[in-house]
C-alpha angles and dihedrals in degrees: 000000000000125000115246112193115220128212122232111244089227092058115096117188131193119248111287118254121238114281093246091054093043094055098034097085092057092049090047093052091050091046093053092045092049091052091049091048092052093047091046092057090041084063092232092166090068088063096054124083091227095037095111092057091049091049092053093050106030128040107207092192095054090045090058092044095054095041091055092045091053090051092048091048090051098051112022097071088045089057092053094045094045090054094042084203121105094193093051091050093053094045088053093049094047094052090042096055114023103055093054091043093051091047090050091051092050094047093046094050090048094048102041132058122242093258094060109108097206091079121039105158108128088005103084101084090247103071098169092055091045093050095046097045094045090043090057089045089230099103097119089055094046099053093252122133115254113257087223115022089233097059099078089094093058088068090066091047090052093050089047088057088052092053096044092049093050092048091049095050090050094047091243098113094105091068095080094129098058090041093053092047092047093050092048088050090053090052091052093046099041098043106152096329093102114071125229127252094005094159093054090050093046095049092041093214134074090208092057091054090047091051089055100041101039099064091045092053093044092050090047092050091048088054097051090045094049098085090222124118102230098040089046093054093043093047092049091052091049092051094046091047096052090043092052092049093049097048091045100046108017110034116131093212121075115272095250092056094044094052094041089057092058093040088053093051094050089046087057087055089052089058091053093049093049091048093053098043097255092117132030115253098238096055089043093052092047092049095048092042091054091049093050093048091046090051092054092044095050090055091050094045103040114014093095139099115355092004089070089066090062100039093043091216129132096240145309094299092055090051100042098042092048091050092050092045091055090057092045093054092045089050091051091050091048092051090050094045093116093058130083115253127210112281090231090064095045090047090050089051090054093054096036097106090058090044090054096048097043109033098088097043089047091049090053091048096048098044097076092046093060098035097254131175114076100061116248110269098219126070090234091052092051091049091049092048091050090050092050091050096048093043093053093044095049094044095050092041091053090051091052091046092053099038101036115013101046097042092047093049089052090049089051091055090051091049090050092051091048091050090050092051091051096043121356111230120249133199133189114264119265132182114272118245132200117262133187121237088255094059102085096047093042090051088055086070088076088078087064100037107126119217088220106156123158120251130238121247 
């Protein structure tokens, strides 16, 4: 049984914009964020005369992280609810993420020597643990080194999928506002009081933790992919439970950052619900406002001392200003969502997942060929080096997008159709909610949402 949202007869909506316009603002945001991520890891601030001042007051990496998390929070739950099919959602996510991730691993291992720290899959001395943890996309929550140093953020995306799926199967997915506020409150209350990777320390062995977590996750995934009501609900609860335990007791990041990430994602969902009439505007504004204020306050209160070693930021200003700026840019994009955006930005948004996965390995591969480091001393040399870097990254990313991402997404849709023919997917019933005419097409953008989150140094 699939969920079919109904529209309230009292709701009048303006004529829907063209699909290209409707989706363009999301692509543009991802495109801008991807470009900033690449330049951040290119260390572009070191080339600018005022770069040091910017670095002390604005963390480009955190800005990109939070912007992408807001976008994911806005559109991922919409994708699940539009489908009304948990299995279809997970098949789509698997074929969206894993083929590009595997291709990036293969290319990186081929391009870079064993001593290069940007790729560590099969290079840690414990290959089984590395393969299993990175294969589950939970490595940063299991105390295992990231196979690519950019993939730590995918762990938060994966756990967000766990949470969203569990809420959906229980009919609680409309409560995004209270959830966002509660998580932001936890971030404010927990701060740095909760230690990191407590489970790993208690068990004394990463493999022991993996032996506990892996079967639970695999059983949960089998449940949500079963297409049957009871296994789907049980599997979703297992996934959400293990995700909650890991982010609470075994996250590498400080508690305030971990919980603000999830609060930010659910606040992005609040924006979607308010836009499409599923949530009144005043409660939505209050919820998002509280999350934004909490994000700024947590940076000011906690991003100091030892916490800086785990957030990799220069100080509380760098954290808080970047967090606020991510919301400001998202807000601007949202207000301009009815306008057409430059094709360059929407194209960059389309290839941004490949840009994210490949930009650091490509940088490491290109550097020796052009004699960098050190950085070119002249302004013209720095501009030329930046152009070479961006040109190589965009060209290779476009090839991976065309040769890997698009074909695998098409294959995923065929697999989903075949699974539906064999056993139609079912979901637990949930109350219908009003939706504007733009909602279905805008939710389709989830198939193109890139998990492009900047890496940590």
